[in-house]
C-alpha positions as CSV (number, residue, x, y, z in Angstrom):
1,M,-220.8,194.8,-35.0
2,L,-220.6,191.1,-33.5
3,R,-217.8,192.4,-31.2
4,R,-220.3,194.6,-29.8
5,C,-223.0,192.2,-29.0
6,F,-220.7,190.2,-27.2
7,A,-219.0,193.2,-25.2
8,F,-222.6,193.7,-24.4
9,L,-223.8,190.9,-23.7
10,F,-220.7,190.3,-21.2
11,C,-221.2,193.8,-19.4
12,L,-225.1,193.2,-19.1
13,P,-224.8,190.4,-16.1
14,L,-222.3,193.3,-14.4
15,L,-224.6,196.1,-14.5
16,L,-227.7,194.1,-13.3
17,G,-225.8,193.1,-10.8
18,L,-225.1,196.4,-9.6
19,A,-228.7,197.7,-10.0
20,L,-230.4,194.7,-8.1
21,P,-232.1,195.6,-5.0
22,C,-230.5,194.8,-1.2
23,D,-231.6,191.7,0.1
24,A,-234.2,191.4,2.3
25,A,-233.5,189.3,6.3
26,E,-235.8,188.1,8.3
27,L,-235.6,188.5,12.0
28,Q,-237.2,186.1,14.7
29,L,-239.6,188.3,17.1
30,S,-240.1,186.8,20.9
31,D,-241.8,187.5,24.2
32,I,-243.9,190.2,22.4
33,R,-246.4,192.1,24.5
34,L,-248.4,195.4,23.9
35,D,-248.7,197.8,27.1
36,P,-250.2,201.3,27.5
37,C,-247.8,203.8,27.4
38,S,-246.7,205.1,30.9
39,E,-248.2,208.8,31.8
40,L,-244.7,210.3,31.8
41,D,-244.1,208.7,27.9
42,P,-244.1,211.8,25.5
43,G,-246.3,209.8,23.3
44,N,-248.8,209.5,25.9
45,Q,-250.6,213.0,25.3
46,P,-253.5,213.6,27.7
47,D,-253.8,217.1,26.8
48,L,-254.6,216.4,23.6
49,S,-257.2,213.7,24.4
50,R,-260.6,213.9,22.7
51,P,-263.7,211.3,22.3
52,M,-262.2,210.3,18.7
53,G,-258.9,210.6,19.7
54,A,-256.2,208.0,20.4
55,S,-254.6,205.9,22.9
56,C,-250.9,205.7,23.0
57,Y,-249.5,201.5,23.4
58,V,-245.8,200.5,23.5
59,L,-245.0,197.1,21.8
60,S,-242.0,195.7,23.0
61,G,-240.1,192.4,22.9
62,E,-237.0,191.0,21.7
63,V,-235.3,190.6,18.0
64,E,-232.8,188.2,17.0
65,N,-230.7,188.4,14.1
66,R,-228.6,185.1,13.5
67,G,-226.8,186.7,10.8
68,K,-223.0,188.1,11.0
69,N,-224.2,191.7,10.2
70,S,-225.8,194.1,11.3
71,V,-229.7,194.4,9.8
72,V,-231.0,198.1,8.8
73,D,-233.7,199.8,8.7
74,T,-235.8,197.0,10.5
75,D,-239.6,197.3,9.8
76,V,-241.9,195.3,12.6
77,Y,-245.0,193.8,10.8
78,A,-248.0,192.1,12.7
79,R,-251.9,191.9,13.2
80,I,-253.1,193.7,16.2
81,L,-257.0,192.0,17.0
82,D,-259.1,193.8,19.6
83,A,-261.2,191.9,22.2
84,S,-263.8,190.8,19.3
85,G,-261.2,189.5,17.0
86,E,-261.3,192.8,14.7
87,P,-258.2,194.4,13.4
88,V,-257.0,197.4,15.6
89,L,-255.2,198.4,12.6
90,P,-257.4,198.0,9.2
91,N,-255.8,197.1,6.2
92,R,-252.1,197.7,7.8
93,T,-249.8,195.2,8.8
94,R,-246.7,197.2,9.0
95,V,-246.4,198.1,12.8
96,G,-243.4,200.5,12.6
97,S,-239.5,200.4,12.4
98,I,-236.9,199.5,14.8
99,G,-234.1,200.8,12.7
100,D,-230.7,199.0,13.1
101,V,-230.5,195.3,14.8
102,N,-227.0,194.3,15.7
103,P,-226.6,190.2,15.3
104,G,-227.5,188.6,18.5
105,H,-230.6,189.2,20.6
106,S,-231.7,192.7,21.2
107,P,-234.6,194.3,23.1
108,F,-237.1,196.4,20.8
109,A,-240.0,198.9,21.6
110,L,-242.0,200.9,19.4
111,R,-245.3,203.0,20.2
112,I,-248.7,202.2,18.4
113,S,-251.5,204.9,18.2
114,V,-254.4,202.7,18.7
115,P,-258.2,204.4,18.2
116,A,-259.9,205.7,21.7
117,G,-262.2,202.9,23.3
118,T,-260.9,199.9,20.9
119,P,-261.7,197.4,23.5
120,G,-259.1,195.3,24.7
121,P,-257.1,192.8,25.6
122,F,-255.2,192.6,22.4
123,V,-253.8,190.2,20.6
124,I,-250.9,190.0,18.6
125,K,-250.6,187.7,15.8
126,N,-248.0,186.6,13.1
127,P,-245.6,189.4,14.6
128,R,-242.1,189.5,12.2
129,A,-239.6,191.9,11.5
130,R,-237.9,192.4,8.3
131,G,-234.4,194.6,7.4
132,F,-232.2,194.8,4.9
133,N,-227.9,194.1,4.8
134,A,-227.6,197.9,3.4
135,P,-229.5,201.4,4.1
136,V,-233.0,201.9,2.0
137,R,-233.7,205.1,3.6
138,T,-232.3,208.5,3.9
139,R,-230.4,208.7,7.0
140,V,-230.7,212.3,9.0
141,D,-228.9,213.7,12.3
142,A,-232.4,213.9,13.7
143,D,-232.6,215.5,17.2
144,D,-235.5,214.4,19.3
145,D,-236.9,218.4,19.2
146,D,-237.5,217.5,15.6
147,L,-239.5,214.0,16.0
148,L,-243.0,213.2,16.8
149,P,-243.9,212.0,19.9
150,L,-244.5,208.9,18.4
151,E,-241.0,208.9,16.9
152,R,-238.9,209.4,20.1
153,G,-237.3,206.7,22.0
154,I,-238.9,204.6,24.6
155,N,-237.5,204.2,28.2
156,L,-238.7,200.7,29.4
157,D,-237.4,201.2,32.7
């Protein structure tokens, strides 16, 4: 009986070590901008515009991964305020995902849907990015045809 308890206590840290979640990595963001989507952008849907609709914006900037390994499933967080200081995305600080980030500096861009009629200019507060050292989401080989307009790649040219 005592031998089984020792074996259990010896194996417990190994089992817990395998079951621990992935470590999160904090990434640095710089040169953050929020610009309206271009007219040719698939996220800009003028044929679907309504009085209570939304406007397409692109949040872009530079992300820095100071680590030696890639960071995967990276999410971007920020508070975006309108001209009156009210949050553009109430009760939400996660603005989107930028996927995998290799070591070093990389540009990033993601689309944000802002309620139509929200007064600008916009102020971006507390921008940050956080990713993981291993995948935490199921990966599929997504074709652009299967993606919604806000999920498709952004051409910054």
